[in-house]
N, C-alpha and C positions, 0 to 999 in steps of 0.2 A: 351541061347539064341543066333541066328546066327546076327552077325551083316552083312546088305547087302552092298555089293561091289558096286562100280560105275559101272563095267562090267554087273552085275546081274540087277542092276536097267535099266541099258542102252537097256538090251536085254529084259526085260520086255515091256519097253515103246515102243521099235522098233516093237515088234511084236504086240503089242496091236494096234500102227498105222496103221501096215501093214495090218491086217485083215479088219479094219474099212474102209481104202483107197482102198482094193479090192472090199469091198462091193458097194461103191461107183462108181468104175470104172465098174464094173458088171451093176450097175443101169443104168449108163448114155450109155456106150458103146454097152451092149449086149441088155437091155431092152428098151432103148430110152428113159428113164424117164429124166424129168429135175428135177434138185436139187432147192429146195427153198431156199430163202435169208441166214437162219440161216444153212441149210446143208452146203451151197458153204462156207461160213465162217469158219465151222465146219473143212471142206474139207482142205481148204486153210491152216488153223491153223495145223492141223494134217500133212500136206505135208511137212511146213516147218521144223517142228519137225522131222518128218521121216528122211528128208535129213539132219539136223544137227546132228541127233544121229546117221545115217549110216555112215557120213564122219568122226565120232568121233571113229566109231569102222573100219575105214579105207577100206570103200566100194568106189568106185567112182561112181559119178552121174549117169553114164550109168549104173554101175551093179544095182542100186537102181532102177531105171527105169525099167530096165528088171527084176527085182524081184518082182515089183508090177505089172505087167502086165503077169506074165508067166503063162500061161494055161487060160488066160482070154477067149482068142478066140479059144479054142480047142474044136471040137464038142463032 
């Protein structure tokens, strides 16, 4: 059995948050959907965790935002 490392755990958490945050961003900015209260709360929690893990992985806040919105507005 392999013991997971902090970096492996961080990567899993990071990409999980990224995928869900991108879904929310697409709903909001592309589809024009308003999130309900629970979705907003989840989005806020995930965004805070995404930024925290990303900075631990030595990304700047600007790089994280670019990554989040990458290809969102490409036709």
